[in-house]
C-alpha positions as CSV (number, residue, x, y, z in Angstrom):
1,M,100.3,119.5,125.1
2,R,99.7,116.8,122.5
3,R,102.6,115.6,120.5
4,R,102.4,115.7,116.7
5,A,103.1,112.6,114.7
6,G,106.2,114.2,113.2
7,D,107.8,114.5,116.7
8,D,106.8,110.9,117.7
9,P,108.3,107.9,116.0
10,V,105.5,105.7,117.2
11,A,102.8,107.9,115.7
12,R,104.8,108.2,112.5
13,A,104.6,104.4,112.1
14,I,101.0,104.1,113.5
15,P,99.2,107.4,112.8
16,V,96.2,106.5,115.0
17,L,98.5,106.8,118.0
18,A,99.3,110.5,117.3
19,G,98.7,112.4,120.5
20,V,98.3,109.2,122.6
21,P,100.5,109.2,125.8
22,P,103.4,106.7,125.6
23,E,101.6,104.3,128.1
24,G,98.6,104.2,125.8
25,Q,100.8,103.6,122.8
26,L,102.5,100.7,124.4
27,E,99.2,99.2,125.6
28,Y,97.9,99.5,122.0
29,I,101.0,97.9,120.5
30,Q,100.8,94.9,123.0
31,W,97.1,94.4,122.2
32,V,97.3,94.8,118.4
33,R,100.3,92.5,118.3
34,T,98.0,89.6,119.2
35,L,95.7,90.1,116.2
36,P,95.7,87.1,113.9
37,E,97.0,86.9,110.4
38,G,98.8,90.3,110.4
39,G,95.6,92.3,111.1
40,Y,97.8,94.9,112.8
41,V,99.3,96.0,109.5
42,A,96.1,97.8,108.6
43,N,97.2,100.7,110.9
44,M,100.7,100.8,109.5
45,P,100.6,102.7,106.2
46,E,104.3,102.5,105.5
47,I,104.0,98.7,105.4
48,L,100.4,98.4,104.0
49,G,101.4,100.6,101.0
50,R,104.2,98.3,99.9
51,Q,103.2,96.6,96.7
52,D,106.4,94.6,96.5
53,L,105.5,92.5,99.6
54,T,103.3,89.4,100.0
55,Q,100.8,89.4,102.9
56,A,103.0,87.1,104.8
57,E,106.0,89.4,104.3
58,M,103.9,92.4,105.4
59,A,102.8,90.5,108.5
60,R,106.4,89.6,109.4
61,L,107.6,93.1,108.8
62,G,104.7,94.5,110.8
63,R,105.5,92.2,113.8
64,E,109.1,93.3,113.7
65,R,108.1,97.0,113.5
66,L,105.7,96.6,116.5
67,D,108.4,94.9,118.5
68,Q,110.9,97.7,117.7
69,L,108.4,100.3,118.7
70,A,107.6,98.5,122.0
71,D,111.3,98.2,122.7
72,Y,111.8,101.9,121.9
73,L,109.0,102.9,124.4
74,R,110.3,100.5,127.1
75,S,113.9,102.0,126.6
76,R,112.4,105.4,127.4
77,G,111.0,104.1,130.7
78,V,107.4,103.4,129.6
79,R,105.9,100.6,131.6
80,V,102.5,99.0,131.4
81,R,100.9,95.8,132.6
82,E,101.8,92.9,130.4
83,L,99.0,90.9,128.7
84,P,98.4,87.4,130.1
85,E,100.1,84.5,128.5
86,G,98.1,83.3,125.5
87,F,96.0,86.5,125.3
88,T,94.4,87.0,121.9
89,A,92.7,90.3,121.0
90,V,90.3,88.6,118.6
91,R,89.1,85.0,118.3
92,L,87.8,84.1,114.9
93,A,84.5,82.3,115.1
94,E,84.1,79.1,113.1
95,P,81.2,79.3,110.7
96,P,78.3,76.8,111.3
97,A,78.7,73.5,109.5
98,A,75.6,74.0,107.4
99,P,72.8,76.5,107.3
100,P,69.5,75.4,108.7
101,A,67.3,73.5,106.3
102,V,64.5,75.4,104.6
103,P,61.3,73.5,103.8
104,E,60.9,72.9,100.0
105,E,57.4,74.4,99.9
106,A,56.5,76.7,102.8
107,P,52.8,77.5,102.9
108,G,52.0,81.0,101.9
109,P,49.8,83.5,103.8
110,E,46.7,82.4,101.9
111,A,47.0,78.9,103.5
112,S,46.5,80.3,107.0
113,S,43.3,82.1,106.1
114,R,41.5,78.9,105.1
C-alpha cells in the first residue's frame, strides 16, 4: 500500500516523493543534495514559496531541511549506499569562449548555379 503525503513527513516536504519507499526517498535526498546553487529547492514548495527569503537563504534552508529529512530516515533504520566523495549530480558546462565566425558575405544559392 502506498503512503499518502499527509502520513509521510518526507513527502510533505518534497511532494514528488509521495508513495516512494523510504530507501528511494533517501537515495533521492542524497542525490538532489549535490545539485549546485540550491537547485534542490525547486521540489520543496514550503521553501520555494517563501517571498521573505533571498535565494541564498532558500538554498541554506533547503540544505538544512534535506539534512533533517535524511537524518529522520536514517533514524528509522533506512540505509542506502552512500554517494562517492565529491559526487555531483550535475556539472554545469562552460559556454564556448566565442561563437564561430560567420563570413561577412556568404554566396547565395544563385552563385552555385553559374
